[in-house]
N, C-alpha and C positions, 0 to 999 in steps of 0.2 A: 709892612716895612716903613722905616723912618729914614729920612734922609738928612745929612748934615753936607758940608761944603766938601768933605772928604770921603765920606763912607756911605754906603747903604747898610742901614743897622737893621738886622733881622732876627727877631726874638726866637727863641728856641722851638716853639710849638709851629710857627710859620716855617722855619727852615725845613722840617721834615717834608713839607708838601712840594719842595724843589725836586724830590726824586723823580726821575724821569722814568719812563716806561719803554725808552728807545733802544735799550741794550739788554733785553731779556736773557741773552747768552752769556752775559758778564754779571755774574752773580757773586756776592761776597758773603761769607759766614765766619762766625768766630765761636768757638765752644767756651764755655765757663772756665775750663781748665786753661784753654790757651790765655783768657783774660786775666787769670790770676798770675799767669807765668809772666805777662809783659807788663803789668801793672807795677810801678815803683813803690818803693817803700812809702808809705802813708798816703800815697796817691789813691784814687778812686776811681774806678771806671765799670759800669755796668754793661751788660749787652744793649740796654735800651739807648744809652749814651753810644754805643759803637753804631747801632742801626740808624738812630735819629738824627745823630750830629755827622759822625765820621763817613758814614755810607754817601750821603750827599756830598761830602768834601771831597771823597773819592771820585765822584762822577764829574764836579768841577775841576778838578786836576785833570781828569780825561780831556776837558775840553782844552786846557792850557797845553796840554802834551799834543793832541792832534793839530792844533793851529801851531805849535813849535816846529812839527814834522814838516808840515806845510810851508812854512816861511823858509826853513832850512833847505828842503827840496828845490823850491824855486830859486833860492839864493844861489844855490850851489849850479844849478842849472846854467842860471844868468851868467855866472862865472867859469863856467864849464870845469867845475871842480868834480871828481869822483872820489867820493871817502863814504865809509861807513856813518850812520847818523852819529852825530856827537850826543853823548848822554845827557838826559834832561835832570837838572839838579835843583832839589827843593830844598830851602833853606827854612830851618825852625828854631826861633829864637824866644827868648823870654827869661824871667828871673830865675836865681836858683830856688829850687823846690817847688815851681808852679806846675810842674808836670810836663816837661819838653819829651821827656825820655818815652813816657807813656804813649803820647802822641803819635811820636816818631815810629815806634814799635807798631803801632795800630795801624798806622797809613802804609808801612812797610808789608803787612800782612795782607791787608785790602788790596793794595796795588798788584801785589804778587797774583793775586785771585783775579783781580780784573784783566791784567794783562798776564796769562799765564806763558805767553810767548817771550816775554821781556824778564831780564834779570834785574830784580830790585835790590839795592845795596844800603846799608845804613851806616853812617860813620858819626863820631862826635868830634867836636874840636877839642874835647878834653886832653886827646893825645897830643896837641900841639902847645900845651901848657910847657913852660921850661920846667927841667927837673928841679928839685927843691935845694940842691947844691948850686946850682947856677942863680936861683932866685935870691938866695943867701949871699951869694957873691956880690950879686946887683943891689943887696939891701933892699928888696922888695918882697920879702917872704910875707909880710902883713899886707901886701897888696895882690896877693894870689887870686886871680880871676879877673883883675883889671886888665885894660888894653894891653899895658907894657910887660905884661907875665906871660905873653905868648908868643911864639916863635912865629910872627904873622907871615914874614918872606916863606919860612916852609910851607904853612899852611896854603898860602897862594901858589906857590909852587906845584903843591899836592892837587889843588883844583885845576891849574893847567893841564896837568899830566890827565887828569879825569876829562876835560874837555877836549884834549888832543887825541882821546882814545887809546892811551897807552894800557899795556896789559901787566896785570898782576901789580899793582900800584901799591907799595909799602906804607904804611902810616903808623907812628907810634902808640904804645897802649898805655892809659892811664888807669890806676887803681885807687878807688875811693877807701878801700880798706888800708892800703899802706900810705895813702895820701900823697902819692908821686908817681913819675913814671916809673914803668917796669923795665930797666935796661934789658936790651937784645930781646924784647918781646916785641916783635911786629906784628900788625895785622895787615890784611891786604885787600884790595879790592880788584876783582879780576872780570875785566870787559862787562862793566854794567851798563845796563839801557837807561836804568832810573837812579838816582844817588840822593838820598836823604841825608843832610848834613845838619846836625842839631847841636847847639850850643848857646850858651849866653852871648857870645860874641858875633855871630854870623852876620848880624846887619849894621855892625859897627864900621866907623870910617878909619881905618889904622892910621896912626901919625908917621909911622916909619915907613910908608910905602905909597907910590902914587896909583896904586890900584886898588880898588874897593872889594871886598868880598861879595858885594851884593853884584857885582858886575858879572859873576859866573852863575848867578842864580836865575832860572826861568821861572821859577814862582817863590815866594817867601811867606812863610805863616808866623804869627807872633802869638804866643800862648799870654793871654793877661788877665791880671786879678787886682784888686785893689790891695795896696802895701800893707795895711794891717793883717789882711787874710792871708798874704803870702808869709808874713812875720809869724803868724801862729802856725802855719803848715811847716816853717823852717824849725821851729822848736820841737814839733811833734816829730819830725824826722830825725832830729838829733837825737832825742829821748830813744827812739827806736836803734838807731846805729850805736848808742852807747849800750844800751839792753843787749842786741846781738852779738857784740863783741865782749860780753862778760866773761866769757870762757877762751877767749883767743888773745894771748898777750902780744902777739904779733900784730893785731889789729890797731890802726891808729887811734880809734874810739875806746878800747880798753882802759887807758890811763884814766878815762873820767869815772870809770867804775871805782878806782881808789878815793875818789874824793867825794864829799857829802853831795846830795843832791841839789842843795843850794848853790854849793860851788861849782859845780858843774853847769848848773842853768845861768849863773852869774856869768860864766867864760861864753856860754851861747849866746847871751844878750849881748855881751861885750862884740863879738863876731859880728852878730846881725848890725847892730847899729854904727860898729866903726869901719865894717867893711862890705857887707852885703846891702847896706841900704844906701851906703854912698856910692857903690857902683851902679845900684839900680837907678839912682837918681841921675847921676853924672854922666853914665856911659849906656846903660841898657834900656831904659825908658824911653830916652830921646831916639831911640831907632824904631820906636813902634810906627810912626808915620811911614816908613820905608817898607812895611809889610804889606803885601796884597791882601791878606786875609788875617784878621784878628779874632782868635777864639778867646771870649770874655768868660771868666769863671767866678762863681761866687763862692759863699762857704760849703764845706764838704765836696768841694771840687765840681759843682753842677755847673755844667755849661749852659748859661743863659741867653746869650746873643753870640751872633756872627757878625764881624764888620767887614764889608767888602769895600776896597777901596775902588773909587770911580775913576781913577785916572792912572 
């Protein structure tokens, strides 16, 4: 283990040694078929990654969860409050194309197995991006993904409803295929015990509200990689999205099949440098110090280090 002023930095090989034998009845498993199903486009996740990296993370989350329950119970007892245990919320942040969705899905599976008596839900902040029509009206269509492109008051109200134990909580659906919110298609959280909220903006400090998203999180995770590696992953994903859309005219990425490869990649390069890289530098990367756990990746999505916040 290496220490700096902010983190305990633990390498991949050492991290697996932190698996405990204290909960033999709480085992987690995942099949190759499940791995393939939950792995995002151009992401890479092996069973070795799952067991060596995410299984210890699941056990660490259980430590946070048990302490959360203990503190909540004692505080409610002190105040004379009787209520169901408020949901435990995990925030997962990081750049575009870094593998947040894969990590979130795997943790949902492992936590559901580790706590079969609890309901583990997964949601993304994509549903709170303003519809393209509103982004065009605001003149910020080219800033999609930046803080101002999100309906932050609605997202914060969503988190308040979760923490207040509301039932059947609705939230909008975003489709990457149509590159927009799908009208009148809502998703719902129904009495979750654990909620994983994934998105590039979950650790940001909104400018249009005096409440931070991180105020609602009981544990936060940041998926990290060097920007040149993330850039390569972004291009790889773009090519796969274009190829997958080649026979689907309704897909947002279909239009790039009508261009030459050089023209399509020139567009992707512009999007990366003018939008995603700026967003990363100005709004996403500065939130990394807010995370309790940083999962650091290298080329081929290999997880090489785990950073645990000291304070």
